[in-house]
C-alpha positions in Angstrom: 81.5 73.2 74.0 81.9 76.5 72.2 83.3 76.7 68.7 84.5 80.0 67.3 85.2 80.5 63.6 86.8 83.7 62.3 86.3 85.0 58.7 86.9 88.2 56.7 90.6 88.3 56.6 92.6 88.9 53.4 95.0 91.2 51.6 94.3 95.0 51.8 96.3 98.0 50.9 97.6 100.5 53.5 94.8 102.9 54.5 92.1 100.3 53.6 89.5 98.6 55.7 88.4 95.1 56.6 85.7 93.7 58.8 86.4 90.4 60.6 83.7 88.2 61.9 83.7 85.6 64.7 80.7 83.2 64.6 80.0 81.2 67.7 78.2 77.9 68.0 77.5 75.5 70.7 76.4 78.1 73.2 74.8 81.6 73.3 77.6 84.0 74.0 75.6 87.1 74.8 76.8 87.1 78.4 80.4 86.3 77.5 83.2 88.8 77.1 84.6 88.5 73.6 88.1 89.5 72.6 90.2 89.9 69.5 94.0 89.2 69.6 96.6 89.1 66.9 100.0 87.5 66.4 102.5 88.5 63.8 105.4 86.2 62.7 108.1 86.1 65.4 106.1 88.2 67.8 104.0 87.5 70.9 100.2 87.4 70.8 98.9 90.9 71.2 95.6 92.1 72.6 93.5 94.1 70.1 90.0 94.7 71.5 87.4 93.3 73.9 83.7 93.7 74.5 82.1 92.9 77.8 79.0 90.7 77.9 76.9 92.4 80.6 76.9 95.9 79.1 78.8 95.8 75.8 81.5 98.0 77.2 84.6 98.1 74.9 88.3 98.3 75.4 91.1 98.6 72.9 94.8 98.1 72.6 96.9 101.2 72.3 98.0 100.5 68.7 94.5 100.2 67.3 92.5 102.6 69.5 90.7 105.0 67.2 91.0 102.8 64.1 89.3 99.6 65.1 85.8 99.0 66.5 84.5 95.9 68.1 80.8 95.1 68.1 78.5 92.1 68.6 75.2 90.9 67.2 73.7 88.6 69.8 70.9 87.5 67.5 73.6 86.1 65.2 75.9 85.0 68.0 78.6 86.9 66.2 81.3 89.4 67.1 82.9 91.8 64.6 86.1 93.7 64.3 85.9 96.7 62.0 89.4 97.7 61.0 90.0 101.1 59.3 93.1 103.0 58.3 95.0 99.8 58.2 98.8 99.8 58.4 101.4 97.3 57.4 102.1 96.7 61.1 98.6 95.4 61.4 99.6 92.3 59.4 99.0 89.3 61.6 96.8 86.3 62.2 93.7 87.6 64.1 92.0 85.4 66.7 88.7 85.8 68.5 88.3 84.4 72.0 85.4 84.0 74.6 85.6 84.6 78.3 82.7 83.5 80.4 83.7 85.5 83.5 83.1 89.1 84.4 85.4 91.8 85.6 84.7 95.4 86.2 88.2 96.3 85.2 88.3 96.4 81.5 92.0 96.4 81.3 92.0 92.8 82.6 90.5 91.7 79.3 94.0 92.2 77.9 95.0 88.9 79.6 94.8 86.1 77.1 94.8 83.5 80.0 91.2 84.5 81.0 89.7 83.4 77.7 88.4 79.8 77.7 87.7 79.4 74.0 89.6 80.4 70.9 89.1 80.3 67.2 91.6 79.1 64.6 92.5 82.6 63.3 92.2 84.5 60.1 95.1 86.1 58.2 95.2 89.8 57.6 97.9 91.2 55.3 98.3 94.9 54.8 100.6 95.6 51.8 100.8 97.6 48.7 
């Protein structure tokens, strides 16, 4: 069984930065694809970013591309989401997820249904 625990959320001013962490236990996730999703109140869950296990290829949602960076540290079994130039519309609960399967089509990592394991989420609030 895989457990995922997110941390690093909080309150930040517009234009600021945060780094979220997702620590995994129960299994080594170096071969897994890892994704970040977010959900704002009253809205559907939205894909943020993914990193593939085989080659660390990355893929981003349109609204965060160029501002957010996903990375992994396999020695720590941890995935990170560096968020820069934050906007009020980035306010949401952020979730990390693990997908044990492989696809050559990075766009498919937008599909939340392919992820088998999910964390409990961490709140990010962007406000002045």
